[in-house]
N, C-alpha and C positions, 0 to 999 in steps of 0.2 A: 452360551451366548457370547458373541463378540463384543468387545468394548473399544471405544475410541480413546486413544491415548490423549492425555492433557499434559502439555509441557509448560513449565514455568520459565519465563525469560524475563528476568528483572521484575517489573511491576505488571507484567502482561502474561496471560495464559494463552497458549497456542494450541488450537485444536485442528488437527489435520485429518479430514475425513477421507479415508482411503478405501472405504467399502460401501456396498449398497446398504442403505439404512432401512432396517426393518422397524416396525413399531416399537418392539422391545428395546432395540439398540438406541433408538431416538430417546425414549423415556429414560433409559439408563444414562445416556449422555447428559440429558437435562439435569438429572439428579446429581451425577458426578461433578458436573461443572458448577452447579450451585454450591455444593459442599466445598469445592476447591476455592471458589471465590471467597467464601466466608473464612475458610481455614488460612488462606494466604493473604487476604486483604488486598488482593490485586484490583486494580482499577481499570483494566482493559482486557478484552477477550478478542482474539483474532481467530476466525474460523477460515481455514484454508480448504477451498473446494476444488483445487486444481485437478485432482484425480477424478472428479465427477464428470462424466460425459453427458449426463442428463440430470436436470433438476425439475422434478415434477411438483405438483401442488402439495404433496405430502412433505417433501423436503423444504419447499418454500415456507410452509406453515411451521415446520420444526425450527427453521432458522429464525423466524419471527418470534416464536415462543421463547427460544433461547435468549434472543436480544431483550425481550421484555423481562425475563427473569433476571438477567444480568443487570439491566437498568435499575430494577427495584433494589438490587444488591450493590448499587453504586459503581457499576462497571460498564464502560462503553464497549459496544460490539462492532467489529468491522469484519465483513466478509471479503476475503481476498482470493485471487486466482480464478475468477469466473471466466470461462471460455466464451468466445463470441457466440457460439451456437447455443450455449446455455442462456446467455442474456437475451438472444432473439426468442428463444422458447418462452422465457419468462414473460416477455412483452406480448408475444402472441397469445399466451394463455391469460393475459390480463392480470397476472400476479404481480403485486407490488410487495416489496420487502419493507414494510413499514417499520420504522424505528431502527433500520439497519443501514449503516454506512458501508460503502464498498470501496475497494482499492484494487489496483492491478496486481500488487504483490505484497509480501509480508513487510518489506521495508516501508512502503507507502502506508500500509495499515498502522504500523508503529508510529509513523509521523502523525497520522490523523488522531490517534489516541493521545499522543503527547500534546498535540495542539488543542484538543478538547479539554485537556487537563491544565493547559497553560504552562506545560513543562517545556524545557528545552531538551532536545535530543543531544546525546553525547557523541553522535556520529553524523556524517553527512553522506548523502546518496552518491553512488559512483557515477550516475549519469548526469550529475550536475556539473556543467563545464567549469564552474568556479570552485568546485569542491576540492578540498585537499583530501589526503588519505584519511581513513578512519582513525579516530582517536581511541585509545584504550578506555 
C-alpha cells in the first residue's frame, strides 16, 4: 500500500498528494496525519493537491474528513494548489469543502494558518511589491 508523505515545516505539517487516492490510502493518510498532529503538536496542516488533475466526490469527502479530524486536534487545515479545472468540477458537482480554507500556493497557505493563529510570519511573499527579501 502506498503512503502519502507528511513533512513537518516549523509548526505546520505539509501533505503533498502525488498519487490517486484509494480508500485504503485515504484512511491511512487520515490515521498518519492524526498521529503526526498529536506527536508534533503542530497547529496547521497544508494539503497540496497541485498534482491532482481530478478531484471527485471521494477526494472531496476525504479532504473534509481530514479537516474535521485536524480541527478536533486543534490544527487548522488549508488546501493549496487547486487547479482551475478542479475548482470548476467541484462547483459543478455541488461539492463544498466545508471547514476547509483554500489558498493558491503553500506560501499563502502558511500565511492563512499564521493569521488564524494570530502569529506573525518571519518571511514576506516574493510577489508583494513592498516586500523585502526573506528573512532567516
